[in-house]
Backbone as a chain_set.jsonl record, in Angstrom:
{"seq": "XXXXXXXXXXXXXXXXXXXXXXXXXXXXXXXXXXXXXXXXXXXXXXXXXXXXXXXXXXXXXXXXXXXXXXXXXXXXXXXXXXXXXXXX", "coords": {"N": [[113.86, 101.45, 75.966], [111.447, 100.92, 72.616], [110.655, 104.162, 71.213], [107.319, 103.399, 69.961], [106.641, 101.874, 72.073], [106.294, 102.961, 74.003], [105.009, 105.005, 73.13], [102.512, 103.418, 72.997], [101.782, 102.125, 75.848], [101.911, 104.517, 76.924], [99.267, 104.775, 76.076], [98.794, 106.413, 72.972], [98.387, 108.573, 70.451], [100.925, 107.45, 67.442], [103.554, 108.929, 67.134], [103.344, 110.89, 68.527], [104.868, 111.925, 71.175], [106.278, 113.704, 72.265], [104.32, 115.771, 71.413], [102.999, 115.758, 73.827], [104.17, 114.984, 76.076], [105.147, 115.851, 79.331], [106.685, 118.933, 81.469], [109.28, 117.006, 82.981], [109.116, 115.088, 81.685], [110.098, 116.25, 79.331], [112.736, 117.684, 79.554], [114.273, 115.326, 80.637], [114.663, 113.885, 78.029], [115.814, 116.18, 76.318], [118.111, 116.349, 77.732], [119.618, 113.899, 78.275], [119.671, 113.758, 75.246], [121.35, 116.308, 74.65], [123.904, 115.663, 76.218], [124.702, 113.045, 75.169], [125.367, 113.843, 72.531], [127.698, 115.392, 72.943], [129.644, 113.794, 74.447], [129.883, 112.419, 72.143], [131.106, 113.374, 70.454], [133.112, 114.761, 72.341], [134.516, 112.682, 72.571], [135.209, 111.3, 69.667], [133.317, 109.869, 68.667], [132.726, 107.61, 65.88], [130.911, 107.047, 63.184], [126.968, 104.618, 62.897], [126.719, 101.863, 64.395], [128.455, 102.651, 66.463], [127.469, 104.765, 67.266], [125.06, 104.707, 68.264], [125.631, 102.634, 70.817], [126.839, 104.58, 72.146], [124.583, 106.459, 72.552], [122.374, 104.836, 74.051], [124.158, 104.128, 76.449], [124.524, 106.819, 77.952], [122.41, 107.156, 78.065], [121.0, 104.978, 79.138], [121.849, 105.554, 82.113], [121.04, 108.033, 82.624], [118.966, 106.912, 82.924], [119.491, 105.573, 85.137], [120.006, 107.531, 87.617], [117.82, 109.181, 88.048], [116.131, 106.89, 88.762], [117.257, 106.64, 91.247], [117.255, 108.744, 92.006], [114.257, 109.125, 92.925], [112.657, 109.562, 91.091], [110.076, 108.992, 89.174], [110.07, 107.366, 86.563], [109.423, 108.248, 82.991], [108.5, 106.618, 80.647], [105.978, 105.596, 82.462], [104.931, 108.166, 83.17], [101.753, 110.173, 83.207], [100.623, 111.517, 79.572], [100.516, 114.499, 78.564], [97.879, 116.899, 78.272], [97.207, 117.234, 74.514], [99.383, 119.446, 72.414], [98.819, 121.301, 70.969], [95.535, 121.158, 71.306], [96.851, 122.8, 74.08], [97.162, 125.17, 72.982], [95.18, 126.57, 71.925]], "CA": [[111.992, 100.873, 75.583], [111.491, 101.422, 71.718], [109.327, 105.076, 70.799], [106.074, 102.573, 69.789], [106.497, 100.827, 72.905], [105.878, 104.2, 75.205], [102.879, 105.416, 72.83], [101.094, 102.326, 73.205], [101.826, 102.04, 77.404], [100.562, 105.519, 77.208], [97.734, 105.473, 74.833], [98.311, 107.79, 72.808], [98.275, 108.326, 68.531], [101.897, 107.624, 67.128], [104.414, 110.384, 66.972], [102.214, 111.973, 69.442], [104.833, 111.414, 72.423], [106.794, 114.637, 72.357], [103.575, 116.738, 72.165], [101.895, 115.31, 75.012], [104.964, 115.488, 77.627], [104.795, 117.344, 80.329], [108.282, 118.917, 81.531], [110.365, 116.284, 83.234], [109.416, 113.769, 80.321], [111.263, 116.859, 77.968], [114.442, 118.067, 80.869], [115.075, 114.15, 80.673], [115.331, 114.021, 76.558], [116.93, 117.195, 75.919], [119.29, 115.929, 78.479], [119.583, 112.769, 77.164], [120.4, 114.308, 73.922], [122.641, 116.856, 74.775], [124.969, 114.652, 76.819], [125.203, 112.209, 73.964], [126.465, 114.722, 72.164], [128.722, 115.645, 73.716], [130.259, 112.406, 74.476], [130.339, 111.812, 70.682], [131.901, 115.039, 69.855], [134.588, 114.707, 72.897], [135.43, 111.173, 72.186], [134.959, 111.483, 68.826], [133.008, 108.77, 68.051], [131.828, 107.822, 64.439], [129.788, 105.157, 62.346], [126.257, 104.372, 63.701], [127.528, 101.463, 65.701], [129.454, 103.566, 68.054], [127.159, 106.138, 68.359], [123.764, 104.215, 69.033], [125.454, 102.125, 71.492], [126.683, 105.244, 73.276], [123.203, 106.978, 72.972], [121.918, 103.728, 74.615], [124.694, 103.788, 77.431], [124.354, 108.054, 78.172], [120.366, 106.759, 78.381], [120.783, 104.588, 80.351], [122.713, 106.0, 83.278], [120.35, 108.783, 82.628], [117.578, 106.043, 83.415], [120.445, 104.906, 86.801], [120.471, 108.999, 88.778], [116.588, 109.703, 88.05], [115.715, 105.782, 89.525], [118.374, 106.885, 93.047], [116.235, 109.76, 92.846], [113.629, 108.438, 93.054], [111.83, 110.054, 89.617], [109.08, 108.452, 87.874], [110.774, 106.82, 84.47], [108.971, 109.14, 81.766], [106.849, 105.98, 80.094], [105.263, 106.003, 83.702], [103.955, 109.654, 83.697], [101.118, 110.747, 82.802], [100.848, 111.975, 79.502], [99.84, 116.197, 79.17], [96.688, 117.527, 76.754], [98.384, 117.367, 72.681], [100.086, 120.623, 72.987], [97.478, 121.704, 69.644], [94.654, 121.811, 72.679], [97.009, 123.901, 75.147], [98.03, 126.655, 72.549], [94.244, 126.97, 71.862]], "C": [[111.991, 101.606, 74.449], [110.28, 102.642, 72.215], [108.219, 104.113, 71.164], [105.644, 102.196, 70.737], [105.73, 101.512, 74.578], [104.963, 104.327, 75.236], [102.278, 104.38, 73.097], [101.253, 102.211, 74.524], [101.061, 103.676, 78.194], [99.309, 105.839, 76.733], [98.379, 106.289, 74.464], [99.116, 107.992, 71.585], [100.175, 107.776, 68.663], [102.48, 108.621, 66.312], [104.071, 111.754, 67.648], [103.02, 112.345, 70.92], [105.128, 113.046, 72.684], [106.001, 116.037, 71.955], [102.439, 116.517, 73.17], [102.942, 114.982, 76.036], [105.153, 116.062, 78.671], [106.91, 117.366, 80.864], [109.221, 118.328, 82.038], [110.281, 115.176, 82.503], [110.896, 114.931, 79.683], [112.256, 116.971, 78.554], [114.547, 116.713, 80.572], [115.473, 113.972, 79.267], [116.061, 115.263, 76.507], [117.905, 116.558, 77.308], [120.007, 115.136, 77.888], [120.409, 112.98, 75.994], [121.573, 115.317, 74.058], [123.714, 116.282, 75.347], [125.813, 113.895, 75.726], [125.369, 112.572, 72.614], [127.135, 115.501, 72.0], [129.328, 115.471, 73.935], [130.357, 111.807, 72.809], [131.444, 112.761, 70.523], [133.431, 114.899, 70.743], [135.491, 113.734, 72.757], [135.47, 110.445, 70.932], [134.729, 110.403, 67.652], [132.285, 109.255, 66.932], [130.998, 106.613, 64.132], [128.286, 104.878, 63.671], [126.378, 103.497, 64.675], [127.866, 101.65, 67.338], [128.351, 104.48, 68.535], [126.174, 105.958, 68.444], [124.203, 103.365, 70.402], [126.123, 103.077, 72.614], [125.381, 106.16, 73.705], [122.16, 106.109, 74.16], [123.118, 103.883, 76.366], [124.225, 105.774, 78.18], [122.545, 107.717, 78.14], [120.292, 106.025, 79.515], [121.787, 104.988, 81.978], [121.889, 107.827, 83.816], [119.655, 108.504, 83.999], [117.806, 105.69, 85.312], [119.803, 106.4, 87.797], [118.719, 108.802, 88.507], [115.67, 108.589, 88.697], [115.903, 106.009, 91.465], [117.857, 108.496, 93.271], [115.483, 109.947, 93.46], [112.315, 109.21, 92.441], [111.366, 108.992, 89.863], [109.914, 108.601, 86.778], [109.281, 107.641, 83.937], [108.318, 108.448, 81.423], [106.302, 105.682, 81.437], [104.968, 107.337, 84.205], [102.74, 109.592, 83.056], [101.005, 111.223, 81.491], [99.578, 113.466, 79.251], [98.211, 115.987, 78.151], [97.761, 117.859, 75.308], [98.763, 119.254, 73.584], [99.128, 121.468, 72.503], [96.769, 122.398, 70.998], [95.364, 122.459, 73.577], [97.242, 125.303, 74.808], [96.418, 127.453, 72.361], [93.569, 127.748, 73.359]], "O": [[112.351, 102.778, 74.562], [109.391, 102.484, 73.051], [108.006, 103.875, 72.353], [104.428, 102.016, 70.798], [105.13, 101.069, 75.558], [104.099, 104.175, 76.099], [101.17, 104.604, 73.584], [100.04, 102.101, 74.704], [100.327, 103.953, 79.142], [98.552, 106.795, 76.901], [98.77, 107.119, 75.285], [100.308, 107.689, 71.545], [100.701, 107.716, 69.775], [102.128, 109.061, 65.217], [104.313, 112.95, 67.489], [102.372, 112.892, 71.812], [104.257, 113.676, 73.285], [106.54, 117.141, 72.031], [101.31, 117.004, 73.234], [102.411, 114.626, 77.089], [105.403, 117.256, 78.503], [107.845, 116.572, 80.762], [110.305, 118.848, 81.774], [111.154, 114.309, 82.547], [112.096, 114.673, 79.594], [113.083, 116.187, 78.089], [115.436, 116.814, 79.728], [116.693, 113.883, 79.122], [117.253, 115.093, 76.762], [118.875, 117.053, 76.732], [120.904, 115.43, 77.098], [121.533, 112.525, 75.778], [122.672, 115.068, 73.562], [124.726, 116.541, 74.696], [127.006, 113.986, 75.436], [125.493, 111.774, 71.685], [127.245, 116.28, 71.053], [130.211, 116.328, 73.975], [130.939, 110.764, 72.512], [132.652, 112.523, 70.516], [134.544, 114.908, 70.217], [136.721, 113.749, 72.782], [135.696, 109.236, 70.902], [135.264, 110.1, 66.585], [131.645, 110.284, 66.715], [130.614, 105.605, 64.725], [128.422, 104.914, 64.894], [126.234, 103.908, 65.827], [127.712, 101.222, 68.482], [128.197, 104.899, 69.682], [125.632, 107.005, 68.795], [123.293, 103.282, 71.227], [126.11, 102.711, 73.789], [125.148, 106.522, 74.858], [121.379, 106.658, 74.937], [122.511, 103.655, 77.413], [123.41, 105.69, 79.099], [121.714, 108.616, 78.268], [119.724, 106.279, 80.577], [122.253, 104.079, 82.665], [122.067, 108.512, 84.823], [119.577, 108.997, 85.124], [117.021, 105.594, 86.255], [119.082, 106.101, 88.749], [118.441, 107.776, 89.128], [114.593, 108.951, 89.17], [115.198, 105.741, 92.438], [117.981, 109.221, 94.258], [115.523, 110.685, 94.444], [111.261, 109.431, 93.038], [111.875, 108.104, 90.547], [110.344, 109.609, 86.218], [108.219, 107.543, 84.552], [107.158, 108.849, 81.517], [105.8, 104.706, 80.881], [104.788, 107.622, 85.389], [102.731, 108.753, 82.156], [101.636, 112.233, 81.802], [98.388, 113.536, 79.557], [97.758, 115.012, 77.551], [98.775, 118.552, 75.23], [98.527, 119.844, 74.638], [98.565, 122.287, 73.229], [97.038, 123.448, 71.582], [94.54, 123.013, 74.305], [97.432, 126.269, 75.547], [96.313, 128.661, 72.575], [92.444, 128.248, 73.342]]}, "num_chains": 1, "name": "protein.A"}
């Protein structure tokens, strides 16, 4: 799901997703990012099209695992208070 759709679904301002994510959502995103990066390096994948396809495949597998574990999908999680509010 595109970032803009997730923000719309969660009713949060554009660009605030990571500042409003809870630990589960942040961890899922970090895991997706690190696993994609590792796969790109390990398999010597180059070029935007191949990298985007790899990113999509890794993200899909991670989402499938979350579903199998019974986890709530990140786009369905309620947004947290903005990080700036929490810092206060």
